[in-house]
N, C-alpha and C positions, 0 to 999 in steps of 0.2 A: 635229331631230325625232326622235322614237322612237315606240313602239306608242302609238295604233293606226295612224299613217301608216305606219310600217315593219312590214311582215310577210314576212320572209324566206321563209316557207313558200309564198308565191305561186309562187315559182320551182321548187316540188317538187312541184306538184299531179299531174303525169301522167308518164309514161314519156317522152313526146315532149318535154315542157318540161325534164326532167331532162337529156335527151339534149342539147338546145338550148344549155343554160347551163353544161355541164360544162365545167371548167377544163382537164382534162387528158384525153386519149384515148390508148388503146394501138393501136399498128398492128403488123401482122405483120412489117413490114419492119425494126422495132426489135428484133426478137426473134432471140437466137442459140441454137441448139441444141447442147448439150454431148453427145458421142458417143464411145463406147468401141469399139476394135476389138481383138479378142483372137486372137492366133495359136494355131493347133492346134485349134480347135473347128469342128464341121460344122454345128451349129445355134446360133442365138442363145441366150445362157446369162442366163435372168432373174436380176435380182439380188433376194434375200430383203428386204433392207433399204430398196430402192427400188422398191416395185411398179410395174410399168409400164416399168422401165428395164432395158435388157440390155446385156450384152458382146456385140457384133455379130461375125458372120462378114464376110467381104469382101463377100459378096452382100447381106447384109441390110443393112449400111452403105450400099450402093450404093441400095438402095431407100429407106432413110430419107432420104438426101440428096434423091433424087428427090422424095420426098413433100414434103420441106420446100420444094422450088422449086415445086411445085404450089400450095402455100398461101401462097406470098409471104413465107416466112421470110427473114429477112435474111443469115443466116450460120450457120455450123455450126462447132463448136470441136472437133478431134479429140484423143483420147488412145489411145495404144497399150499394149497388155499383151503383153510377149514371152513366149515359152515358156521362155527362158533369161535368167538376170541373172548379173552379175558386179559387183565393187567399184567399177568405174568407169562402168558402165552403157554398155558397148560397142554393145548393140543399139541404142541412141538414134542413134548417129553411122553406122550400117551403113546403106547406101543401099538394101540389100533387107530393112532391119528393118521390123516389122510396121507401125509408124506411117507411116513413109515410103511403104510399098506402100498403106496405107489412103489417105494424101493423094492419091497417084497415081490410085487407083481412082475416089476421088470426083471428081477434076478431069477424069478421061476421061468419066465419067458426066454430070457436070452443067456442065462448062466454066465459063464466067464468069457463068453464071445464079445462082449462089450464092457468097458471100465465104466462101472456105476458109480456115478458121483451124487452126492446130495449136500444140500445148503444147510449148514449149521447156523442159524440166525433166528431171532425172535420175531422179526418185522412182519412176517407174514400171520403170525399167530397171536399178536398183541393187539389189543383194541385201541391202543394209542398209536399204533404203527412204527415205534421206536424199535431199534435192534436189542434192547436190553430192557430189564425192568427199571421203574422210575422211583426216586426217592420222594421223600416228603416235599421236596422242592421243585418236583418235576424234571429232575436231572437224571439221567441214566446212570445207575448205580453199577459201576464197572465190576466190582468183586461179587457182588450178590449175582449179577448176570454170568459171570464165569462158571458158578456152581451148576446154573440151569444148563449151561452149555455142555458142561460135562456130561450131564445126564442125556441130554438130547444126543450127543455123540454115540453114547454107549447103545441107545436105541436104534440109531441109524446103522449102526455097525452090525448089531443083532438082526435087524431086518435084511441085511445083505449087501449093504454098499461097500464097494472095494476103497473108495475114495471119499473122505470128508471135506467140504469146502467151508471152513469157518470165516464168514463173511462180515461179521460184525464190527471188525476193528476195535475190540475191547483189548486193552493192555493186559498181556499175559495170557490171551485166549489158547495160543498153540500149546504152551507148557501144560495148562490144566486139562486141557482136552487130551493131550498124549498121555499124561498120567491116568487119566479116567479109563481111557481105552486099554492101557496096559495093565491096569489093575483088574479090569473085567476080563482079560485074555484075549483082547483083540490088538495083540501086538502087529499083526501084518496089515491092518488096515492103515492106508497112507492119509497124510494130511496135505492138502492143497491150499495153502494159506493165500487168502487174499491179503497179501501183505502190504502193498502200496494202493489202497483204495481211497479215491478221491470224491469228496463232496461235490457232485457233478449236476449241472442243469440237465444233461443229456439222460438222466434216469427216468424223465417223465413217463413214458409209455410202460415201463415196467410197473409203475405204480398201478396202471390199469391192470396188468397181467396178473398181480397178486392182490388186486382189490385192497391197496393199501389204505389203511386208516390214518396215515400219518397227518399231523398238523405241525406246521413249522418245518424245521429243517434238521440236517443231522451234523452240522459242522462242528460240534463239540468232540466227535469222535472220528469222524471221516476227515481224511486229509485236506489240507488247504490247497486249492489249484496253483497258487504262487510258489508252492515249495517243490523243489527238485532234490536237494541233497537230503532232506529229510526222508524221502522214500528209501535210500540206501540205509538209514538207520533202521526203519521199520523193518526192512528185509533182512537185516544182520540180526535184529532181535528174534526174528521168526526163526531163523535158521538155527540161532543158538537154543531155542526152545524145541527144536525137533521137527520143523517143517520138512516135508519130503519134497515138495515143489512150491514154487511161489509165484504169484500173480500180480500183474498190474491192470487196474481197472479205473476208468474206461481206458480204451485203446487208443482211438483216433486223436485225442487231445493232449496225449501223454506218451507218444513215440519217443519223445527225447529220455524219459524217465523209463521206458521200457528197454531202450539201448543201454542205459546206464546200468539197470538191473542186470540184463543179460550178460554184460561186459564183466560183472563181478561175481555173479552166481554160481557156485559149485553144483546147483541142483537144477533140474528143468524148470524153466520160465514159461508161464502162460500170460495170455492176454485176453480180456473179454471185450469183444465188440459189442457194446451194449445196445438197449433198445433205442435210444435216441439216434445212434449211427444207422441202425437199420431203418428206422422211420423216415429218416431224411432222404436216404437213397431211394426208399420205395416211393415217397411222395414226389420227388423229382423225376424219377422214372415214368410215374404215373401220369404227370404232366407232360411227358414228352421232351423233358429238358436235358436228360442225359440218357445214354444207353445203358439200359438196366444190369445186363450181364457183365459188360465190361467194367462197369462202376463197381460191382460186387467183387469180381475177380481182382481188381486193382487196388481195392480197400484192405481185402485180406492179405493179398501179397505184401502191402505195404507193412502191415502188423508182422508178417514173417520176417520181412527184411530188416525190420528194426531188431529183431532178435527173439521173437518168440518160438519155442519149441511147439507150443499147443495154443490153439486159438478156439476161444468160445464164440461161436457165432449162431445167429438164429438161421442162416443159410447153409448150415453144416450138411444137410443130407441134399440138397439142390445143388451145392456145389461139389460135392462129391459124385454126384451123378455127372455133371458136366465134366469133371476130371476124368471119370471111367469111360466116358464117350470119347474124349480126346486121345486116349491111349491106344 
């Protein structure tokens, strides 16, 4: 049968009908708030390329974490910006480094009421801005970097992180970090693998957020935008190495990849709505070109619809408040 027997518009007649028949719904518990804590500042530092996002002080970071708990947000992903950097990212393995202190402060503030996640990568801590140490030819040394990742992971677990997010795209990073954690007695700390992380033009505002020192690009270790099947290989390898959750990053330009990964993954799948995605919507809304709230809701729902169980988004708390209001 077809028209006039079939009229799909019947299920769109009222807001209540649309809510009742919605195939997907967002929930604050599925959202993860990325947050930056910077050493040496006394007030939160607003980011010009990401209106509404700041580099936190320790106090404002704790307040942001407490707000996330109050709104039912599922997790927080922490990034640290040190006062001093060097070629090997020493601040990243320092027990008293800014990221480890941030983890400890948030854990003390919210305990187990929020899943505390932290970034295992050297890009914030190196004076060259790469995700690993460089060899004599200026190329990232994969295996030397892995040893440092292992030490970083143990320090972050010791500081109180529930979940670690290895984001550097080094081959073998999940296996090395898992072994380091288990050897140190942190078997219960989970690994959220940035399994399919692409070398994207949309990371631009994040570079401001972490005061990146990067010259050049990361295309020798992050994935090529043209490759879809390769993402499944990366995910399979991380699963074999012990990943508890896997991520696709960015989200917007890689929804096909996200759908592929969601279809095959036996573990929870996340996606990161990155800085450039945030900045574009904010800029368009500021110019009056789009409806800000509807664009935010639609963009995040699209990520959920593509298969993400968890979504990292800089709108996590704001969106959670809207969801709470609508109940």
